[in-house]
Each structure stands twice: as structure tokens, then as C-alpha cells.
C-alpha positions as CSV (number, residue, x, y, z in Angstrom):
1,M,175.2,89.6,173.0
2,S,178.3,89.1,170.8
3,T,178.0,90.9,167.5
4,E,181.1,89.1,166.0
5,P,180.3,87.0,163.0
6,D,180.6,83.2,163.3
7,S,183.9,81.6,162.3
8,S,182.1,78.9,160.4
9,A,180.5,81.5,158.1
10,T,183.5,83.7,157.4
11,G,186.7,81.8,158.3
12,T,188.2,85.0,159.7
13,T,186.7,85.3,163.1
14,A,188.5,82.6,165.0
15,P,191.9,84.4,165.1
16,R,190.3,87.5,166.5
17,V,188.3,85.5,169.0
18,S,191.4,83.5,170.0
19,A,193.4,86.6,170.4
20,R,190.7,88.0,172.7
21,W,190.5,85.0,174.9
22,R,194.3,84.6,174.9
23,A,194.9,88.1,176.1
24,Q,192.2,87.7,178.8
25,A,193.7,84.4,179.9
26,E,197.2,85.8,180.0
27,S,196.0,88.8,182.1
28,E,194.5,86.3,184.6
29,G,197.6,84.0,184.5
30,V,195.7,81.1,182.9
31,P,197.5,79.0,180.3
32,V,195.7,78.5,177.1
33,D,198.4,76.8,175.0
34,G,197.0,73.9,173.2
35,L,193.4,75.2,172.9
36,G,192.2,75.4,169.4
37,P,190.2,78.1,167.8
38,E,187.1,76.0,167.9
39,V,187.2,75.8,171.7
40,L,187.9,79.5,172.1
41,T,184.9,80.3,169.7
42,L,182.7,78.0,171.8
43,L,183.8,79.9,174.9
44,D,183.0,83.1,173.2
45,R,179.4,81.9,172.5
46,Q,178.9,80.7,176.0
47,A,180.1,84.1,177.2
48,A,177.6,85.8,175.0
49,V,174.8,83.5,176.3
50,I,175.8,84.4,179.9
51,Q,175.9,88.1,179.1
52,R,172.4,87.9,177.5
53,E,171.1,86.2,180.7
54,E,172.6,88.9,182.8
55,D,171.0,91.6,180.6
56,A,167.6,89.9,180.7
57,H,167.9,89.4,184.5
58,R,168.8,93.1,185.1
59,I,166.0,94.4,182.8
60,L,163.3,92.1,184.1
61,N,164.2,92.8,187.7
62,R,164.1,96.5,187.0
63,I,160.6,96.2,185.5
64,V,159.3,94.2,188.5
65,L,160.8,96.5,191.1
66,A,159.8,99.7,189.3
67,G,156.3,98.5,188.5
68,G,156.9,98.8,184.8
69,S,154.2,98.4,182.2
70,L,153.6,95.7,179.6
71,T,154.7,98.1,176.9
72,E,158.0,98.6,178.7
73,L,158.4,94.9,179.1
74,C,157.9,94.4,175.3
75,T,160.4,97.2,174.5
76,D,163.1,95.8,176.8
77,L,162.5,92.3,175.6
78,V,163.2,93.4,172.0
79,S,166.5,95.0,173.2
80,V,167.5,91.7,174.8
81,L,166.7,89.8,171.6
82,G,169.3,92.0,170.0
83,D,168.2,92.0,166.4
84,E,168.9,95.7,165.9
85,G,165.6,97.1,165.0
86,R,164.5,93.9,163.2
87,A,162.5,92.4,166.0
88,A,159.2,93.0,167.9
89,A,157.4,91.6,170.9
90,I,153.7,91.6,171.9
91,V,151.5,90.6,174.8
92,T,147.9,89.5,174.2
93,T,144.9,88.2,176.1
94,T,144.1,84.5,176.1
95,D,141.9,85.1,173.0
96,G,144.5,87.1,171.2
97,R,143.6,90.8,171.8
98,L,146.6,93.0,171.8
99,L,147.5,94.4,175.2
100,A,151.0,95.8,174.6
101,E,153.7,95.8,171.9
102,G,157.3,97.0,171.5
103,G,159.8,97.3,168.7
104,D,160.9,99.3,165.8
105,P,157.9,100.7,163.8
106,Q,159.1,98.9,160.7
107,A,159.3,95.6,162.6
108,L,155.8,96.2,164.1
109,E,154.3,96.9,160.7
110,Y,155.9,93.7,159.4
111,V,154.4,91.7,162.3
112,H,150.9,93.0,161.9
113,R,150.9,92.0,158.2
114,L,151.6,88.3,159.1
115,D,148.9,85.6,158.6
116,C,148.8,85.0,162.4
117,F,146.6,88.1,162.8
118,D,143.0,88.4,161.6
119,R,141.5,91.5,160.0
120,T,140.5,93.0,163.3
121,G,144.2,92.8,164.6
122,R,143.6,89.8,166.8
123,L,146.4,87.3,167.1
124,I,144.9,83.9,166.1
125,V,145.9,82.1,169.2
126,E,143.9,79.0,168.5
127,S,146.2,78.4,165.4
128,E,149.5,79.4,166.9
129,P,151.4,76.8,168.9
130,V,153.5,77.7,171.9
131,G,157.1,76.8,172.4
132,L,159.9,76.0,170.0
133,R,159.0,75.6,166.3
134,T,160.7,73.5,163.8
135,G,160.8,73.6,160.0
136,G,161.5,76.5,157.8
137,G,160.0,79.6,156.4
138,E,158.6,82.7,158.2
139,R,156.8,80.7,161.0
140,V,160.0,79.8,162.7
141,R,160.9,83.5,163.0
142,R,158.1,83.9,165.6
143,A,157.6,82.2,169.0
144,M,155.2,82.6,171.8
145,V,154.6,81.1,175.3
146,R,151.7,81.3,177.7
147,V,151.5,83.9,180.5
148,L,150.5,81.9,183.5
149,A,149.8,82.8,187.1
150,G,149.7,79.4,188.9
151,S,147.2,77.4,186.8
152,T,145.4,80.5,185.4
153,D,146.1,81.4,181.8
154,L,146.4,85.1,181.5
155,G,147.5,85.5,177.9
156,R,150.4,85.1,175.5
157,I,153.7,86.8,175.0
158,A,155.3,86.5,171.6
159,A,158.6,87.5,169.9
160,F,159.1,88.1,166.2
161,S,162.3,88.4,164.1
162,M,162.4,89.6,160.6
163,D,165.7,87.8,159.8
164,R,166.4,84.7,161.9
165,A,164.7,81.6,163.4
166,L,164.1,81.9,167.1
167,D,165.7,79.2,169.1
168,E,165.6,77.6,172.6
169,E,167.4,80.5,174.1
170,D,164.7,82.8,172.8
171,I,162.0,80.6,174.3
172,H,163.8,80.6,177.6
173,L,163.9,84.4,177.5
174,L,160.2,84.5,176.7
175,Q,159.3,82.3,179.5
176,R,161.2,84.5,181.9
177,A,159.5,87.6,180.5
178,A,156.1,85.8,180.8
179,T,156.7,85.6,184.6
180,V,157.0,89.4,184.7
181,A,154.0,89.8,182.4
182,A,151.9,87.7,184.7
183,L,152.8,90.0,187.6
184,A,151.9,93.1,185.5
185,I,148.6,91.6,184.2
186,T,147.5,90.4,187.6
187,K,148.2,93.9,189.1
188,E,146.3,95.6,186.3
189,Q,143.4,93.2,186.6
190,A,143.1,93.9,190.4
191,V,143.1,97.6,189.9
192,A,140.7,97.3,187.0
193,A,138.3,95.2,189.0
194,V,138.0,97.8,191.8
195,E,137.6,100.6,189.2
196,S,135.1,98.5,187.2
197,K,132.9,98.0,190.3
198,Y,132.5,101.8,190.9
199,R,132.1,102.6,187.2
200,A,129.4,99.9,186.8
201,E,127.5,101.1,189.9
202,F,127.4,104.7,188.6
203,L,126.4,103.7,185.1
204,R,123.6,101.5,186.5
205,D,122.4,104.5,188.5
206,A,122.5,106.7,185.4
207,L,120.5,104.1,183.4
208,S,117.9,103.8,186.1
209,G,117.6,107.6,186.6
210,R,119.2,107.6,190.1
211,A,122.4,109.4,189.3
212,G,121.3,112.6,190.9
213,R,121.1,116.1,189.4
214,D,122.6,116.5,185.9
215,T,125.5,118.7,187.1
216,E,126.4,116.2,189.9
217,A,126.2,113.2,187.5
218,V,128.3,114.9,184.8
219,A,131.0,115.8,187.4
220,H,131.0,112.3,188.8
221,A,131.3,110.8,185.4
222,D,134.2,113.3,184.7
223,S,136.0,112.0,187.8
224,L,135.8,108.5,186.3
225,G,137.2,109.7,183.0
226,W,133.8,109.6,181.2
227,N,132.0,112.3,179.3
228,I,128.2,112.1,179.5
229,D,127.5,115.8,178.7
230,R,126.7,115.3,175.1
231,P,124.2,113.6,172.8
232,M,124.4,109.8,173.1
233,V,123.0,106.4,172.2
234,V,122.8,103.5,174.6
235,V,124.5,100.3,173.2
236,V,123.7,97.0,174.9
237,A,125.7,93.8,174.1
238,E,124.3,90.6,175.6
239,T,125.8,87.1,175.2
240,D,123.7,84.8,173.2
241,E,124.3,82.0,175.6
242,N,122.0,82.1,178.6
243,D,124.3,81.8,181.7
244,D,121.4,81.0,183.9
245,E,120.8,77.7,182.0
246,S,124.5,77.1,181.2
247,H,126.2,73.7,181.7
248,R,129.4,75.6,182.7
249,S,130.5,76.0,186.2
250,A,129.9,79.3,188.0
251,E,133.6,80.0,187.9
252,E,133.9,79.5,184.2
253,V,130.8,81.6,183.5
254,R,132.3,84.4,185.6
255,A,135.6,84.2,183.8
256,L,133.9,84.3,180.4
257,Q,131.9,87.3,181.4
258,Q,134.9,89.1,182.6
259,R,136.7,88.4,179.4
260,F,133.7,89.7,177.5
261,V,133.6,92.9,179.5
262,R,137.4,93.5,179.1
263,A,137.1,93.0,175.3
264,W,134.4,95.8,175.1
265,V,136.3,98.1,177.4
266,Q,139.5,97.8,175.4
267,A,137.9,98.1,172.0
268,V,135.9,101.2,173.1
269,A,138.9,102.7,174.8
270,A,140.9,102.3,171.6
271,R,138.5,104.7,169.9
272,D,137.7,107.1,172.8
273,T,138.6,106.6,176.4
274,S,135.8,109.1,177.5
275,I,133.0,106.7,176.4
276,P,131.3,105.2,179.4
277,V,131.3,101.4,179.2
278,A,130.8,98.8,181.9
279,G,129.7,95.2,182.4
280,F,126.6,93.9,184.3
281,S,125.5,90.3,184.9
282,Q,125.3,89.1,181.3
283,E,125.6,92.3,179.3
284,V,127.9,95.2,178.5
285,V,126.5,98.7,178.3
286,G,128.1,101.7,176.6
287,L,127.0,105.3,176.0
288,F,128.3,106.2,172.5
289,P,128.5,109.9,171.5
290,V,126.7,111.0,168.4
291,A,126.6,114.1,166.4
292,T,123.4,116.2,166.2
293,D,121.2,114.8,163.5
294,Q,123.7,112.0,162.8
295,P,122.1,109.4,160.5
296,T,121.2,106.0,161.9
297,E,123.3,104.3,159.3
298,S,126.4,106.3,160.4
299,I,125.7,105.4,164.0
300,M,125.3,101.7,163.2
301,R,128.6,101.7,161.3
302,T,130.4,103.1,164.3
303,V,128.9,100.5,166.6
304,G,129.5,97.8,164.1
305,E,133.2,98.5,163.9
306,V,133.5,98.1,167.6
307,V,131.4,94.9,167.5
308,R,133.8,93.4,164.8
309,V,136.8,94.2,167.0
310,V,135.2,92.6,170.1
311,S,134.1,89.5,168.2
312,G,137.6,89.2,166.5
313,D,136.2,87.2,163.6
314,G,134.7,84.9,166.2
315,G,138.0,83.1,167.2
316,G,139.9,82.7,170.4
317,G,137.1,81.0,172.4
318,R,134.8,84.0,172.3
319,R,131.1,83.7,172.7
320,T,128.7,85.2,170.3
321,F,126.6,88.1,171.4
322,A,123.7,90.3,170.2
323,T,123.9,94.1,170.2
324,G,121.1,96.7,170.4
325,V,121.3,100.4,169.9
326,S,118.8,103.0,171.2
327,R,117.6,106.2,169.7
328,P,119.8,109.3,170.5
329,V,119.2,111.1,173.8
330,T,120.3,114.7,174.6
331,S,119.9,114.6,178.3
332,L,120.5,112.3,181.2
333,A,116.8,112.1,181.8
334,G,116.4,110.2,178.6
335,L,118.9,107.4,179.5
336,P,116.4,105.0,181.2
337,T,114.1,105.0,178.1
338,A,117.0,104.6,175.8
339,Y,118.3,101.7,177.9
340,E,115.0,100.0,177.5
341,E,115.1,100.6,173.8
342,A,118.6,99.1,173.5
343,L,117.5,96.0,175.5
344,K,114.4,95.6,173.2
345,A,116.7,95.9,170.2
346,V,118.8,93.1,171.5
347,S,115.9,90.8,172.2
348,V,113.9,91.5,169.0
349,G,117.1,91.6,166.9
350,R,118.0,88.1,168.0
351,Q,114.5,86.9,167.2
352,M,114.6,88.5,163.7
353,N,118.2,87.6,162.8
354,G,119.4,84.9,165.2
355,T,122.7,85.0,167.1
356,S,125.3,87.7,166.7
357,S,122.6,90.1,165.5
358,I,123.0,93.9,165.7
359,A,119.9,96.0,165.6
360,H,118.8,99.7,166.0
361,F,115.5,100.2,167.8
362,D,114.0,102.3,165.0
363,D,114.7,99.4,162.6
364,L,112.5,97.0,164.6
365,G,109.3,98.2,163.0
366,I,106.3,95.9,163.7
367,Y,108.5,93.4,165.4
368,R,108.9,95.6,168.5
369,L,105.1,95.5,169.0
370,L,105.0,91.8,168.4
371,A,107.7,91.3,171.0
372,L,105.3,92.9,173.6
373,I,103.0,89.9,173.5
374,P,104.2,87.8,176.4
375,D,102.7,84.4,175.3
376,S,104.4,83.0,172.2
377,T,101.7,80.4,172.1
378,D,99.2,83.0,170.9
379,L,101.6,84.1,168.2
380,R,102.1,80.6,166.9
381,R,98.3,79.9,166.9
382,F,97.8,83.1,164.9
383,V,100.4,82.1,162.3
384,E,98.9,78.6,162.0
385,E,95.3,79.9,161.6
386,S,96.4,82.6,159.1
387,L,98.8,80.7,156.9
388,A,97.3,77.2,157.2
389,E,99.8,74.6,155.8
390,L,102.1,77.4,154.7
391,A,103.0,77.9,158.4
392,T,104.9,74.6,158.2
393,D,107.7,73.2,156.1
394,D,106.0,69.9,155.5
395,S,106.5,70.4,151.7
396,P,109.6,71.9,150.0
397,E,107.4,74.3,148.0
398,Y,105.9,76.0,151.1
399,A,108.9,78.2,151.7
400,D,108.9,79.3,148.0
401,L,105.1,80.1,148.2
402,R,105.7,82.1,151.5
403,R,108.4,84.0,149.7
404,T,106.1,84.7,146.7
405,L,103.3,85.9,149.0
406,S,105.7,88.1,151.0
407,V,107.0,89.9,147.8
408,L,103.5,90.3,146.4
409,I,102.3,92.0,149.6
410,D,105.5,94.2,149.7
411,T,104.8,95.3,146.1
412,N,101.1,96.0,146.9
413,M,100.0,93.2,144.6
414,N,102.0,94.5,141.6
415,V,102.3,91.3,139.6
416,A,104.7,92.6,137.0
417,E,107.1,94.0,139.7
418,T,106.9,90.8,141.7
419,A,107.6,88.7,138.6
420,R,110.7,90.7,138.0
421,A,111.9,90.5,141.7
422,L,111.4,86.7,141.8
423,F,112.7,86.2,138.2
424,F,109.4,84.4,137.3
425,H,107.5,84.5,134.0
426,Y,104.4,86.5,134.2
427,N,102.1,83.4,133.6
428,T,104.1,81.4,136.2
429,L,103.4,84.0,138.8
430,R,99.7,84.1,137.9
431,Y,99.5,80.4,138.4
432,R,101.2,80.8,141.9
433,I,98.7,83.5,142.9
434,A,95.8,81.3,142.0
435,K,97.3,78.5,144.1
436,L,97.9,80.8,147.0
437,E,94.3,82.1,146.9
438,R,93.0,78.6,146.9
439,M,95.0,77.9,150.1
440,L,94.5,81.3,151.9
441,G,91.5,83.1,150.4
442,P,91.1,86.0,148.1
443,F,93.9,88.2,149.5
444,G,94.2,90.0,146.2
445,S,90.9,91.7,146.6
446,D,90.6,91.6,150.5
447,P,92.9,94.3,152.1
448,Q,92.0,93.0,155.6
449,L,93.1,89.5,154.7
450,R,96.2,90.9,153.1
451,L,97.1,92.8,156.4
452,T,96.5,89.5,158.4
453,L,98.7,87.5,156.1
454,A,101.4,90.2,156.1
455,L,101.4,90.2,160.0
456,A,101.5,86.3,160.0
457,L,104.5,86.3,157.8
458,K,106.3,88.8,160.0
459,I,105.6,86.6,163.0
460,H,106.7,83.5,161.1
461,E,110.1,85.2,160.5
462,M,110.6,85.7,164.2
463,R,112.7,83.2,166.1
464,G,112.0,81.6,169.5
465,I,108.2,81.9,169.4
């Protein structure tokens, strides 16, 4: 690309440009008398465009022939943009997860501070148009196009400049780079699909206790790049949407599940590539390492950070999912039990907190026993018999009365403490207690009735019964 300043901006370039073309024309024996500086400047610009096309063609061909990576593509794309360390390029998935990036560190830092990225680092693709942009401001200094393989959308490739608006020539360059990116992504997905099959089979065997002797299983995992010779917890993430009852086509369901698995694999690999993680039919399972005697709160913070990255603030066409975490295990023999614990945490956590829940098995308390009852009709009948009309929401005050009853039981019938927790006057609470006892019986003096009501309230909080 030409680095000479524009004549319209400085008023001094045209003579230099004219002299260059005149010298070249004379060497070729081509007459240029009569051509004004404007014509010669236009020729210079066209030559710069042709040179840029040739550079792009050479670089992109080299990447294709040499099997270059997406990172190399981004780096070379920035060099063709020619903004001298003031530009960056990225490739993302269809929902905006970063696959590769290239450019000067200062430019990349600038890019990731832009409002087109959410707090997890995901490009907000649902709010970012593709193609040429018009207007002013910072938004015209970035551009992106789709990465397509036939009719299949594989992601986005984007360019960013810190100084100038990106034009049609830049869009054309991005479109050419997108073709190369499609080849690279397709190749990577094909290789990943084969590797994922073997990894998932091994992990399934380990979770069912069929991975063989510990030494053999550890060695096999090591050959896959995984470390299972350490204390671990089993983490299960299951989509909230039931694919067996979905209105989606089988192809769409399969594509969504593959995207879900890739999101987990990439989010986990960003932290530690040795963590085993694989996708099954409607879930993703990972074996997260833990320190000896590591507190549950610390474990849940680690898992929660990965969950936030995978969910990406819920954008980009992602599906919600529930996550369950087992107790720590110190040997492979404990994996089957830990897997069941994580599955139970997913199921009960969703009943307790709804979609997008995240729960540890030890935090389920009485709920994990209630979840063992197979017939939810029995649970509903128990609630209706125990709480009477309070089991319904037929009156607006019933929810408030349930809340009062719950706090009373939690404080072991401490009226003063309950009044403070609910911000009630002492006499107001006394009135409510009398009303509750007329509806439910003398729970203040009957510990068995209190236990029954406490259990009924817990069941009432569960969803899907």
C-alpha cells in the first residue's frame, strides 16, 4: 500500500507522484504529456489498490497451502490492512466466542475495551452488523463479515482500526480472508470431531467405572492430554431445553449441542488444557481439579467463572443450562458416585432455582431426599394437606403468610428475631401468628406439626412437582 500522503490534504504530493509516473512512463516509452497531476495521483491510488490485492492474494494463498492457523490469518490480515500497529483482527464463533486474534498488543487492548464485547470477552454478534458501515464515530472503524462454508455459518471475522474508517476495499479483503478462515475452521472441526469421539468414550467409561486399572486409565488420559491423577470434582452442565421434546429439527438440535460442547471445551481449555471435558447427548461433563480440603465456596467460584464464560451473558443465540457439582473424589473409583451426585445437583438445583441454576451436591440438603420420590403427585398432595389454602396463591396475602411461617420456623419460633427479619412490629407479628395457627393448627407448641409444615414449605419451593 502507498504510504505517500494524499495531495488533496497537503498540496505537495502531486509533483512527487507526477514525477514518479513520468519517470516510469519515459522508461517504458509511453508519452504522458498532457496528463494532469490529478490523473497521475489517481493512477498512483489504483496501483496501491492493485499492490494491496497482490499482497493479500500472496499471503492468503500461503496460509491455505501451508495449512496456517487462524491466528496466523489474523496477524497477516493486519499486515495487509497496513495501519502500522494501529489495527487488529479477530475470528469468532457464530455466537461471538473468540477463536483467534492478531495485531499489536496496544491495538488488541483497545479492541477488547470496545462496547461490542461483553464482560466475558464475547463479541456481541447479535448487535453487530456485517458489511460496510456508514455514519461516523468509532463504530465505522470496525467491520466484520460472516465466515461461510456453503450455506453453513461458521463464525465472524472482523477488522478494527484505531485511526480510520474501514471502507469497501477493507470489506473485500475481509471477505477473501473469510474464505480462508472457513477452510481453517472446517479442518479444525473435522479433527476435533474425531478427537472428541475418543475423548467422550474414555470419559464415559471412567464415569461408569469401566476405564480399567487406575494406572492404565491415568496413562490413557495422559495420552489424550488430560490429568486425572489428582483430587477432582465432577461438573455436569445440562441444557434446560429438553431436546427429546424439542420443536427443532434433529439437525438443528445436533448443531446447538455441538456449539454447547465447543463452548465448554474452549472455556475450560483457556484455564487448564489438562482438565478432562467432553460432551454427551444433552450434557457436558468435566473433571475439575481441586486442592486438598478446598472449601466448597472456592470450588463453586471456579466453576461459576467458567459458567459465566460459556453463557457469555446469555447472548449470541445460546441456550440456558443448569450446572451441578459433586463432592471431591481422590480416586478414580469414586467417579461413578460423584457423577451421580453432579447429575442430582443439576436436577434438584433446577427444581430449587429454575433455569440457569448452579448447585453443589452438599448444598441440596433436604431437597436431594425429596427428589428421590418418583411420583410428584404424592408431593403435591402432601403440600396441599399440610398447608391447606396456603398451598395456593388464590389470595395475595398467602405468599406473605408463607414467608412469615418460613422465617418463624427458621428462627425456632423466636418472635422478636422474626419481627426484625421481616421488619414487622411485634404486635403485627403476633396477629399473624394467631391467624396462621387458626389456619394450620398450633404449630407454636407442636414440634411435629412444625416439622411437617417446614417440610411442606420446602416442597412448595421446588419447581416441576
